[in-house]
N, C-alpha and C positions, 0 to 999 in steps of 0.2 A: 612215438614213429610214425609219420604221416604217407594215409596209403591215398596212392595215387589213382586215380575217375580209369586209370585206361592203362591197362593190365600190358605184361612187357611181350606180351603179341601183343600186342593193337588190338587184343578187344577191349569194347566199353564194357561202364563196372552201369547198372545200374541205378541211380539216386540211393535207391530206401535199400535195396543189396548193399549198397558203396553206406549207404549210415550203421548198421550190423556189424560190417568192415570194420567199420568203424570204433561202433564201441569194442569189441571185443580184442581190437586188433593189442591191449599190452596185453593181454594178459594172451590170447596166444599169442603172440611171438617170442612172447620169454619164457611159454613153455616149446616150442620146434626150437625154437633156440638151447635147450639143453642139451635135447634131442641134434640139433645136425649138428651146431657149434660153429653155427653163421644166420645173421638176425638179417643179412640182409639175401640168404634164400628163405627164411621166414619168411619171410614181406612178400617176398617174390612168388611165393605158393598164395600166402594169402591173395594176393591178388589175382592170381591165376584160377580158385576157388569163389572172388568172391566176380567175376568172368560166367563164369560156368554156370552157379548159381543162374547168375541175370543170365542168359539165352533160359536152364530150365526154367521162370520164371516168364520170361515169352510166349512161349512154347503152349504152356500150358495155361495161359491168355489166349492164348486164340481155343486150344480145341474145348476149354470151357472146363475141364479136367483142374479138380476144389486146389484152392492156394491153397503151399505152406503157409499154414496158421504161426506159425513161433519161428521169426527168420531166423533171430541171432545163432539160435542150436543147431535149424539146418545147415546152417554157412560154416558150425565151428566143424561140425560133422566131416563137413563136402573139404574140407581144414586141417583137420589127422588127418583122414584118410590119402587128404600126399602132402602130409608130411610122413608118416608112414610105408606110405613104397620110395620116397626115396631116401629116406632114412633102412632100405630093405640095401637102398643101387651103390651106397654107400660103402668108400668101405673101412672099412673095420680097420688096420694100421694110421689108419686117420691119428684111433683114438689111442694107437700103442708111441703114440711120439710125443705128444701132448709132455715140458718140464716139468710141467708143476704138479710133484707125487702123492698130493694134498687132491686131487682131484679122481683119482681111480685103488679105495683105497686099498689090490691088487699092487700098488706101489711099497708097499709097504720096506720091501727091501732092496736097499741099494742092487743083493743077486736080483731078485726079478726086474728090474728095472736095466742091469745090462743082459741078462735074455733074450727080453723084448730087443735092445739094440740090436742083437747082434743077427734076429730071426730077423731085423727088416734091413743090417745088412745084407743078406741073406736072398732076402723075398728079391732085393736090388739090382742085388747082379747076376738071378736071373730074365731082366724084365731089358729094354731094348732100350735106346733113351731119349725117346719121348713118353714111355709113358714111369721112367725115370723123376724125367721133368715134369708128368704131370703132375706124380707121385708127391716134386716138392715144392711146383704151386700150392696142393692140394692143400698142403701141410702149412704151405705159410699163410692158405683165412685165405683164398682165394674164387669165385669162382668158377659154378664151370660153367658160365654166359666171358667170361675173359680168360680161362681156359683156350676158349674153340674158338675166343679172337683170334688166342692168339699161332695160335695152326689152321688158320682162318678155314673152319667148319662150327658147325654149331650145339651148340650147347649139350643139348641132345649125343654128340654121337662122338662130341672128348665124351663125355660121361660112359656113356655105352661101350669107346675103343679102353677102360681106363679100363672095364670092366670085363670087357673082354680077358684084356690082362691077364688080369686075376685076378680069373678061373684057367692059365691054357700055364701061368704060377704055380697055380693051386695044384693043379693034374701031374707035373714035373719037379717041386716039396712030392707030389706024393701026404697033400692034407687034408684029401678031400677022397 
């Protein structure tokens, strides 16, 4: 997978940081894809991390403070922080809807699979139509950016709206 020289927000990536991003990209994106299930989101997060590290390097050059000694591990750590933040924001129900029972060992029995489906159906009946649509799009692999475009809002706003709806439903179903 190729890394762009500009992240999705239009921030440029320093050539030195871009080289480091290209170096760690195969391993980093594969790792993030396992956690998030979306290689495009993983690539976006790597590009955002590279742009952020570029800004840090530019600010360190101007102040005379110590430069980063080993850039690839520094960038990888910044990337992992973003992946973990994105993972915490993602709904856990997306994982429950995967059809392949070998992916999740908890689904070894058909009755467990059925219980998850019932739970998801109960969850969806408590949601408004927009949240349901966001859920189905997310399950089909849409990124938050694509979902945001459908509703004319930013990807962060779409993700936030969905997360808030999840919290309301959890309260209503007494899951928290």
